[in-house]
Biopython code that builds the backbone (N, CA, C, O; Angstrom):
import numpy as np
from Bio.PDB.StructureBuilder import StructureBuilder

atoms = [
    (1, "MET", "N", (20.000, 112.847, 39.439)),
    (1, "MET", "CA", (18.745, 112.413, 38.769)),
    (1, "MET", "C", (18.619, 113.355, 37.719)),
    (1, "MET", "O", (18.592, 113.030, 36.532)),
    (2, "VAL", "N", (18.536, 114.626, 38.174)),
    (2, "VAL", "CA", (18.160, 115.526, 37.255)),
    (2, "VAL", "C", (19.194, 115.487, 35.774)),
    (2, "VAL", "O", (18.662, 115.398, 34.667)),
    (3, "ILE", "N", (20.247, 115.542, 35.884)),
    (3, "ILE", "CA", (21.327, 115.054, 34.869)),
    (3, "ILE", "C", (20.405, 114.128, 33.846)),
    (3, "ILE", "O", (19.925, 114.493, 32.773)),
    (4, "MET", "N", (20.290, 112.816, 34.483)),
    (4, "MET", "CA", (19.855, 111.893, 33.798)),
    (4, "MET", "C", (18.307, 112.107, 32.795)),
    (4, "MET", "O", (18.036, 111.725, 31.656)),
    (5, "GLU", "N", (17.437, 112.961, 33.914)),
    (5, "GLU", "CA", (16.210, 113.529, 32.931)),
    (5, "GLU", "C", (16.444, 114.463, 32.094)),
    (5, "GLU", "O", (15.644, 114.432, 31.160)),
    (6, "LEU", "N", (17.134, 115.210, 32.035)),
    (6, "LEU", "CA", (17.798, 116.466, 31.337)),
    (6, "LEU", "C", (18.198, 115.638, 29.774)),
    (6, "LEU", "O", (17.810, 116.116, 28.708)),
    (7, "GLU", "N", (18.970, 114.425, 29.839)),
    (7, "GLU", "CA", (19.429, 113.724, 29.009)),
    (7, "GLU", "C", (18.608, 112.972, 28.369)),
    (7, "GLU", "O", (18.718, 112.702, 27.173)),
    (8, "TYR", "N", (17.532, 112.490, 29.273)),
    (8, "TYR", "CA", (16.470, 111.691, 28.421)),
    (8, "TYR", "C", (15.455, 112.634, 27.503)),
    (8, "TYR", "O", (14.946, 112.235, 26.456)),
    (9, "LEU", "N", (15.275, 113.783, 27.999)),
    (9, "LEU", "CA", (14.575, 114.690, 27.370)),
    (9, "LEU", "C", (15.164, 115.175, 26.183)),
    (9, "LEU", "O", (14.519, 115.095, 25.137)),
    (10, "PHE", "N", (16.528, 115.766, 26.197)),
    (10, "PHE", "CA", (16.976, 115.611, 24.989)),
    (10, "PHE", "C", (17.217, 114.654, 24.273)),
    (10, "PHE", "O", (17.650, 115.061, 23.195)),
    (11, "GLU", "N", (17.144, 113.322, 24.331)),
    (11, "GLU", "CA", (17.256, 112.378, 23.547)),
    (11, "GLU", "C", (15.659, 112.076, 22.837)),
    (11, "GLU", "O", (15.544, 111.698, 21.672)),
    (12, "ILE", "N", (14.624, 112.284, 23.640)),
    (12, "ILE", "CA", (13.203, 112.243, 23.078)),
    (12, "ILE", "C", (13.056, 113.415, 22.596)),
    (12, "ILE", "O", (11.860, 113.640, 22.409)),
    (13, "GLN", "N", (14.005, 114.636, 22.184)),
    (13, "GLN", "CA", (13.673, 115.835, 21.592)),
    (13, "GLN", "C", (12.963, 117.040, 22.209)),
    (13, "GLN", "O", (12.803, 118.105, 21.612)),
    (14, "LYS", "N", (12.436, 116.712, 23.805)),
    (14, "LYS", "CA", (11.703, 117.562, 24.504)),
    (14, "LYS", "C", (12.373, 119.071, 24.910)),
    (14, "LYS", "O", (11.801, 120.150, 25.060)),
    (15, "VAL", "N", (13.729, 118.738, 25.022)),
    (15, "VAL", "CA", (14.856, 119.809, 25.126)),
    (15, "VAL", "C", (15.884, 120.114, 23.852)),
    (15, "VAL", "O", (15.981, 119.162, 23.077)),
    (16, "LYS", "N", (16.671, 121.302, 23.515)),
    (16, "LYS", "CA", (17.136, 121.313, 22.609)),
    (16, "LYS", "C", (18.484, 120.964, 22.603)),
    (16, "LYS", "O", (19.100, 120.642, 21.587)),
    (17, "ASP", "N", (19.089, 121.044, 24.070)),
    (17, "ASP", "CA", (20.598, 120.860, 24.445)),
    (17, "ASP", "C", (20.639, 119.555, 25.409)),
    (17, "ASP", "O", (19.839, 119.240, 26.290)),
    (18, "ASN", "N", (21.606, 119.009, 25.051)),
    (18, "ASN", "CA", (22.201, 117.894, 26.142)),
    (18, "ASN", "C", (22.580, 118.290, 27.315)),
    (18, "ASN", "O", (23.175, 119.334, 27.586)),
    (19, "ALA", "N", (22.186, 117.333, 28.125)),
    (19, "ALA", "CA", (22.328, 117.435, 29.880)),
    (19, "ALA", "C", (23.786, 118.200, 30.057)),
    (19, "ALA", "O", (23.824, 119.306, 30.595)),
    (20, "LYS", "N", (24.915, 117.585, 29.601)),
    (20, "LYS", "CA", (26.071, 118.200, 29.961)),
    (20, "LYS", "C", (26.485, 119.813, 29.373)),
    (20, "LYS", "O", (27.466, 120.423, 29.799)),
    (21, "ASN", "N", (25.722, 120.257, 28.522)),
    (21, "ASN", "CA", (25.610, 121.337, 27.998)),
    (21, "ASN", "C", (24.942, 122.329, 29.047)),
    (21, "ASN", "O", (25.481, 123.315, 29.549)),
    (22, "VAL", "N", (23.392, 121.763, 29.314)),
    (22, "VAL", "CA", (23.079, 122.632, 30.234)),
    (22, "VAL", "C", (23.511, 122.729, 31.500)),
    (22, "VAL", "O", (23.443, 123.820, 32.067)),
    (23, "ILE", "N", (23.996, 121.670, 32.113)),
    (23, "ILE", "CA", (24.473, 121.975, 33.477)),
    (23, "ILE", "C", (25.933, 122.450, 33.228)),
    (23, "ILE", "O", (26.571, 122.384, 34.278)),
    (24, "ASP", "N", (26.690, 122.918, 32.156)),
    (24, "ASP", "CA", (27.849, 123.232, 32.247)),
    (24, "ASP", "C", (27.552, 124.833, 32.008)),
    (24, "ASP", "O", (28.361, 125.592, 32.542)),
    (25, "TYR", "N", (26.590, 125.360, 31.342)),
    (25, "TYR", "CA", (25.837, 126.482, 31.049)),
    (25, "TYR", "C", (25.382, 126.763, 32.703)),
    (25, "TYR", "O", (25.863, 127.829, 33.087)),
    (26, "LEU", "N", (24.737, 126.203, 33.546)),
    (26, "LEU", "CA", (24.449, 126.888, 34.276)),
    (26, "LEU", "C", (25.278, 126.895, 35.422)),
    (26, "LEU", "O", (24.866, 127.494, 36.416)),
    (27, "THR", "N", (26.355, 126.342, 35.451)),
    (27, "THR", "CA", (27.506, 126.171, 36.328)),
    (27, "THR", "C", (28.101, 127.794, 36.098)),
    (27, "THR", "O", (28.327, 128.599, 37.000)),
    (28, "GLU", "N", (28.243, 127.969, 34.918)),
    (28, "GLU", "CA", (28.832, 128.970, 34.469)),
    (28, "GLU", "C", (28.210, 130.354, 34.706)),
    (28, "GLU", "O", (28.831, 131.400, 34.898)),
    (29, "LYS", "N", (26.886, 130.187, 34.660)),
    (29, "LYS", "CA", (25.613, 131.733, 34.589)),
    (29, "LYS", "C", (25.504, 131.702, 36.237)),
    (29, "LYS", "O", (25.737, 132.758, 36.825)),
    (30, "ILE", "N", (25.240, 130.810, 36.819)),
    (30, "ILE", "CA", (24.609, 130.902, 37.916)),
    (30, "ILE", "C", (25.433, 130.357, 39.368)),
    (30, "ILE", "O", (25.046, 130.368, 40.537)),
    (31, "ASN", "N", (26.518, 129.962, 38.858)),
    (31, "ASN", "CA", (27.513, 129.057, 40.005)),
    (31, "ASN", "C", (26.831, 127.979, 40.625)),
    (31, "ASN", "O", (27.001, 127.691, 41.809)),
    (32, "LEU", "N", (25.772, 127.144, 39.571)),
    (32, "LEU", "CA", (25.520, 125.893, 39.966)),
    (32, "LEU", "C", (26.447, 124.720, 40.565)),
    (32, "LEU", "O", (27.422, 124.328, 39.924)),
    (33, "GLN", "N", (26.150, 124.245, 41.659)),
    (33, "GLN", "CA", (26.923, 123.215, 42.233)),
    (33, "GLN", "C", (25.916, 121.973, 42.647)),
    (33, "GLN", "O", (24.791, 122.084, 43.134)),
    (34, "LEU", "N", (26.616, 120.780, 42.325)),
    (34, "LEU", "CA", (26.001, 119.455, 42.340)),
    (34, "LEU", "C", (25.989, 119.137, 43.466)),
    (34, "LEU", "O", (27.040, 119.324, 44.079)),
    (35, "ASP", "N", (25.003, 118.624, 44.098)),
    (35, "ASP", "CA", (24.894, 118.041, 45.300)),
    (35, "ASP", "C", (25.188, 116.559, 45.435)),
    (35, "ASP", "O", (24.275, 115.906, 44.930)),
    (36, "GLU", "N", (26.150, 115.809, 45.946)),
    (36, "GLU", "CA", (26.584, 114.573, 46.219)),
    (36, "GLU", "C", (25.964, 113.994, 47.275)),
    (36, "GLU", "O", (26.692, 113.700, 48.224)),
    (37, "CYS", "N", (24.714, 113.737, 47.363)),
    (37, "CYS", "CA", (24.267, 112.683, 48.299)),
    (37, "CYS", "C", (24.122, 111.722, 48.353)),
    (37, "CYS", "O", (23.701, 111.200, 47.321)),
    (38, "GLY", "N", (24.338, 110.908, 49.448)),
    (38, "GLY", "CA", (24.151, 109.347, 49.136)),
    (38, "GLY", "C", (23.028, 108.705, 48.627)),
    (38, "GLY", "O", (21.945, 108.757, 49.211)),
    (39, "PHE", "N", (23.237, 107.971, 47.356)),
    (39, "PHE", "CA", (21.744, 107.414, 46.681)),
    (39, "PHE", "C", (21.169, 106.656, 47.583)),
    (39, "PHE", "O", (19.976, 106.945, 47.668)),
    (40, "THR", "N", (21.582, 105.550, 48.517)),
    (40, "THR", "CA", (21.073, 104.755, 49.328)),
    (40, "THR", "C", (19.706, 105.591, 50.213)),
    (40, "THR", "O", (18.515, 105.277, 50.187)),
    (41, "GLU", "N", (20.249, 106.531, 50.833)),
    (41, "GLU", "CA", (19.518, 107.740, 51.487)),
    (41, "GLU", "C", (18.344, 108.630, 51.081)),
    (41, "GLU", "O", (17.349, 109.069, 51.659)),
    (42, "LEU", "N", (18.969, 108.738, 49.600)),
    (42, "LEU", "CA", (18.051, 109.614, 48.934)),
    (42, "LEU", "C", (16.876, 108.608, 48.283)),
    (42, "LEU", "O", (15.795, 109.139, 48.030)),
    (43, "ILE", "N", (17.018, 107.399, 48.046)),
    (43, "ILE", "CA", (15.776, 106.320, 47.617)),
    (43, "ILE", "C", (15.076, 106.224, 48.910)),
    (43, "ILE", "O", (13.855, 106.282, 48.758)),
    (44, "GLU", "N", (15.504, 106.077, 50.291)),
    (44, "GLU", "CA", (14.938, 106.193, 51.312)),
    (44, "GLU", "C", (13.560, 107.242, 51.275)),
    (44, "GLU", "O", (12.383, 106.883, 51.296)),
    (45, "TYR", "N", (14.045, 108.520, 51.219)),
    (45, "TYR", "CA", (13.568, 109.475, 50.885)),
    (45, "TYR", "C", (11.887, 109.392, 49.903)),
    (45, "TYR", "O", (10.731, 109.703, 50.193)),
    (46, "ALA", "N", (12.545, 108.812, 48.680)),
    (46, "ALA", "CA", (12.076, 108.601, 47.430)),
    (46, "ALA", "C", (10.761, 107.701, 47.328)),
    (46, "ALA", "O", (9.791, 107.939, 46.608)),
    (47, "LEU", "N", (10.935, 106.532, 48.265)),
    (47, "LEU", "CA", (10.017, 105.967, 48.549)),
    (47, "LEU", "C", (8.766, 106.560, 49.063)),
    (47, "LEU", "O", (7.713, 106.169, 48.560)),
    (48, "HIS", "N", (8.745, 107.237, 49.773)),
    (48, "HIS", "CA", (7.740, 107.887, 50.167)),
    (48, "HIS", "C", (6.907, 109.490, 49.542)),
    (48, "HIS", "O", (6.488, 110.495, 50.116)),
    (49, "GLU", "N", (6.969, 109.038, 48.077)),
    (49, "GLU", "CA", (6.792, 109.786, 47.038)),
    (49, "GLU", "C", (5.889, 109.027, 46.333)),
    (49, "GLU", "O", (6.264, 108.702, 45.207)),
    (50, "THR", "N", (4.931, 108.699, 46.643)),
    (50, "THR", "CA", (3.920, 107.639, 46.096)),
    (50, "THR", "C", (2.841, 108.358, 45.039)),
    (50, "THR", "O", (1.930, 107.837, 44.396)),
    (51, "TRP", "N", (3.170, 109.397, 45.084)),
    (51, "TRP", "CA", (1.826, 110.176, 44.288)),
    (51, "TRP", "C", (2.317, 110.175, 42.683)),
    (51, "TRP", "O", (1.609, 110.687, 41.815)),
    (52, "THR", "N", (3.425, 109.632, 42.426)),
    (52, "THR", "CA", (3.736, 109.528, 40.944)),
    (52, "THR", "C", (4.434, 108.399, 40.742)),
    (52, "THR", "O", (5.262, 108.064, 41.589)),
    (53, "ARG", "N", (4.237, 107.677, 39.676)),
    (53, "ARG", "CA", (5.002, 106.214, 39.197)),
    (53, "ARG", "C", (6.325, 106.619, 38.555)),
    (53, "ARG", "O", (7.160, 105.757, 38.281)),
    (54, "ASP", "N", (6.593, 108.301, 38.236)),
    (54, "ASP", "CA", (7.643, 108.709, 37.681)),
    (54, "ASP", "C", (8.827, 108.646, 38.474)),
    (54, "ASP", "O", (9.013, 109.489, 39.352)),
    (55, "PRO", "N", (9.842, 107.515, 38.201)),
    (55, "PRO", "CA", (10.958, 107.770, 39.025)),
    (55, "PRO", "C", (12.263, 109.036, 38.961)),
    (55, "PRO", "O", (13.214, 109.115, 39.738)),
    (56, "PHE", "N", (12.029, 109.728, 38.074)),
    (56, "PHE", "CA", (12.594, 111.020, 37.698)),
    (56, "PHE", "C", (12.059, 111.997, 39.225)),
    (56, "PHE", "O", (12.645, 112.323, 40.257)),
    (57, "ASP", "N", (10.696, 112.209, 38.702)),
    (57, "ASP", "CA", (9.953, 113.175, 39.655)),
    (57, "ASP", "C", (10.098, 112.648, 41.182)),
    (57, "ASP", "O", (10.046, 113.466, 42.100)),
    (58, "ARG", "N", (10.293, 111.166, 41.451)),
    (58, "ARG", "CA", (10.205, 110.897, 42.833)),
    (58, "ARG", "C", (11.326, 111.312, 43.371)),
    (58, "ARG", "O", (11.384, 112.014, 44.381)),
    (59, "ILE", "N", (12.496, 110.809, 42.583)),
    (59, "ILE", "CA", (13.916, 111.336, 43.274)),
    (59, "ILE", "C", (14.513, 112.379, 43.207)),
    (59, "ILE", "O", (15.520, 112.713, 43.831)),
    (60, "ILE", "N", (13.656, 113.209, 42.096)),
    (60, "ILE", "CA", (14.531, 114.660, 42.037)),
    (60, "ILE", "C", (13.393, 115.581, 43.398)),
    (60, "ILE", "O", (13.967, 116.561, 43.873)),
    (61, "VAL", "N", (12.277, 115.377, 43.841)),
    (61, "VAL", "CA", (11.305, 115.994, 44.636)),
    (61, "VAL", "C", (12.104, 115.337, 46.042)),
    (61, "VAL", "O", (12.408, 116.091, 46.967)),
    (62, "ALA", "N", (12.361, 114.072, 46.087)),
    (62, "ALA", "CA", (12.859, 113.553, 47.801)),
    (62, "ALA", "C", (14.246, 114.237, 47.884)),
    (62, "ALA", "O", (14.655, 114.547, 49.003)),
    (63, "HIS", "N", (14.989, 114.492, 46.814)),
    (63, "HIS", "CA", (16.060, 115.007, 47.014)),
    (63, "HIS", "C", (15.945, 116.501, 47.445)),
    (63, "HIS", "O", (16.795, 116.954, 48.212)),
    (64, "ALA", "N", (14.840, 117.356, 46.942)),
    (64, "ALA", "CA", (14.812, 118.734, 47.399)),
    (64, "ALA", "C", (14.270, 118.381, 48.654)),
    (64, "ALA", "O", (15.095, 118.434, 49.567)),
    (65, "LYS", "N", (13.314, 118.092, 48.919)),
    (65, "LYS", "CA", (12.942, 117.365, 50.500)),
    (65, "LYS", "C", (14.199, 117.206, 51.551)),
    (65, "LYS", "O", (14.480, 117.940, 52.498)),
    (66, "MET", "N", (14.834, 116.082, 51.114)),
    (66, "MET", "CA", (15.667, 115.995, 51.806)),
    (66, "MET", "C", (16.695, 116.788, 52.247)),
    (66, "MET", "O", (17.391, 116.435, 53.198)),
    (67, "ARG", "N", (16.903, 118.028, 51.544)),
    (67, "ARG", "CA", (17.988, 119.035, 51.484)),
    (67, "ARG", "C", (17.192, 120.261, 52.042)),
    (67, "ARG", "O", (17.697, 121.327, 52.394)),
    (68, "ASN", "N", (15.752, 119.908, 52.065)),
    (68, "ASN", "CA", (14.964, 121.335, 52.289)),
    (68, "ASN", "C", (15.155, 122.544, 51.478)),
    (68, "ASN", "O", (15.180, 123.664, 51.988)),
    (69, "ALA", "N", (15.305, 122.305, 50.082)),
    (69, "ALA", "CA", (15.739, 123.221, 49.241)),
    (69, "ALA", "C", (14.714, 123.745, 48.412)),
    (69, "ALA", "O", (13.704, 123.135, 48.764)),
    (70, "SER", "N", (14.414, 124.528, 47.515)),
    (70, "SER", "CA", (13.673, 125.169, 46.665)),
    (70, "SER", "C", (13.878, 123.901, 45.552)),
    (70, "SER", "O", (14.673, 123.003, 45.832)),
    (71, "LEU", "N", (13.210, 123.879, 44.426)),
    (71, "LEU", "CA", (13.151, 122.850, 43.160)),
    (71, "LEU", "C", (12.798, 123.808, 42.242)),
    (71, "LEU", "O", (11.836, 124.489, 42.596)),
    (72, "VAL", "N", (13.269, 124.071, 41.184)),
    (72, "VAL", "CA", (13.066, 124.914, 39.969)),
    (72, "VAL", "C", (12.351, 123.592, 38.920)),
    (72, "VAL", "O", (12.948, 122.666, 38.371)),
    (73, "SER", "N", (11.093, 123.875, 38.906)),
    (73, "SER", "CA", (10.288, 123.213, 37.931)),
    (73, "SER", "C", (8.790, 123.441, 37.178)),
    (73, "SER", "O", (7.804, 123.518, 37.911)),
    (74, "ALA", "N", (8.671, 123.517, 36.135)),
    (74, "ALA", "CA", (7.465, 123.704, 35.390)),
    (74, "ALA", "C", (6.296, 122.681, 35.322)),
    (74, "ALA", "O", (5.262, 122.797, 34.663)),
    (75, "ASP", "N", (6.639, 121.728, 36.077)),
    (75, "ASP", "CA", (5.559, 120.416, 36.264)),
    (75, "ASP", "C", (4.712, 120.690, 37.262)),
    (75, "ASP", "O", (5.168, 120.744, 38.404)),
    (76, "ARG", "N", (3.314, 120.917, 37.027)),
    (76, "ARG", "CA", (2.037, 121.343, 37.758)),
    (76, "ARG", "C", (2.255, 120.620, 38.576)),
    (76, "ARG", "O", (2.629, 121.243, 39.570)),
    (77, "GLU", "N", (2.221, 119.051, 38.814)),
    (77, "GLU", "CA", (1.970, 117.922, 39.592)),
    (77, "GLU", "C", (3.284, 118.215, 40.840)),
    (77, "GLU", "O", (3.095, 118.256, 42.056)),
    (78, "ILE", "N", (4.373, 118.361, 40.252)),
    (78, "ILE", "CA", (5.756, 118.702, 41.265)),
    (78, "ILE", "C", (5.301, 119.893, 42.159)),
    (78, "ILE", "O", (5.508, 119.975, 43.370)),
    (79, "LYS", "N", (4.668, 120.777, 41.407)),
    (79, "LYS", "CA", (4.386, 122.326, 42.129)),
    (79, "LYS", "C", (3.333, 122.108, 43.186)),
    (79, "LYS", "O", (3.339, 122.686, 44.273)),
    (80, "LYS", "N", (2.330, 121.141, 42.750)),
    (80, "LYS", "CA", (1.252, 120.908, 43.536)),
    (80, "LYS", "C", (1.404, 120.060, 44.970)),
    (80, "LYS", "O", (0.661, 120.074, 45.951)),
    (81, "ARG", "N", (2.854, 119.186, 44.689)),
    (81, "ARG", "CA", (2.927, 118.024, 45.543)),
    (81, "ARG", "C", (4.243, 118.863, 46.649)),
    (81, "ARG", "O", (4.516, 118.512, 47.796)),
    (82, "TYR", "N", (4.718, 119.725, 46.072)),
    (82, "TYR", "CA", (6.202, 120.172, 46.847)),
    (82, "TYR", "C", (6.247, 121.718, 46.947)),
    (82, "TYR", "O", (6.699, 122.416, 46.040)),
    (83, "LYS", "N", (5.705, 122.252, 48.215)),
    (83, "LYS", "CA", (5.234, 123.545, 48.333)),
    (83, "LYS", "C", (6.677, 124.360, 48.220)),
    (83, "LYS", "O", (6.551, 125.582, 48.291)),
    (84, "LYS", "N", (7.953, 123.887, 48.064)),
    (84, "LYS", "CA", (8.996, 124.769, 47.651)),
    (84, "LYS", "C", (9.298, 124.529, 46.098)),
    (84, "LYS", "O", (10.422, 124.912, 45.774)),
    (85, "ALA", "N", (8.759, 124.140, 45.380)),
    (85, "ALA", "CA", (8.740, 124.282, 43.936)),
    (85, "ALA", "C", (8.406, 125.306, 43.370)),
    (85, "ALA", "O", (7.219, 125.621, 43.298)),
    (86, "ILE", "N", (9.498, 126.131, 42.786)),
    (86, "ILE", "CA", (9.122, 127.191, 42.101)),
    (86, "ILE", "C", (9.183, 127.269, 40.327)),
    (86, "ILE", "O", (9.668, 126.312, 39.725)),
    (87, "TRP", "N", (8.789, 128.171, 39.755)),
    (87, "TRP", "CA", (9.085, 128.753, 38.082)),
    (87, "TRP", "C", (8.303, 129.642, 38.144)),
    (87, "TRP", "O", (8.132, 130.383, 37.176)),
]
sb = StructureBuilder()
sb.init_structure("model")
sb.init_model(0)
sb.init_chain("A")
sb.init_seg("    ")
for serial, (resi, resn, name, xyz) in enumerate(atoms, 1):
    if name == "N":
        sb.init_residue(resn, " ", resi, " ")
    sb.init_atom(name, np.array(xyz, "f"), 0.0, 1.0, " ", f" {name:<3s}", serial, name[0])
structure = sb.get_structure()
């Protein structure tokens, strides 16, 4: 979902590079690894993220919660709602 949101942000000119380039760069620089979780399980978690109508935010936060992982985000609402959000 992060890849999809990055591409969407690129298309509406909110970020300067497309999703593939961002992911490729992060893979090279910080050894980013994509997590291939089951989509059905992820959506089950996302159903509980009722604080937003944004499907990207719901799924991204749900995925971080599902993995008990940190989440890099500048979004204030996400940082308010998910204690492991950092930036």
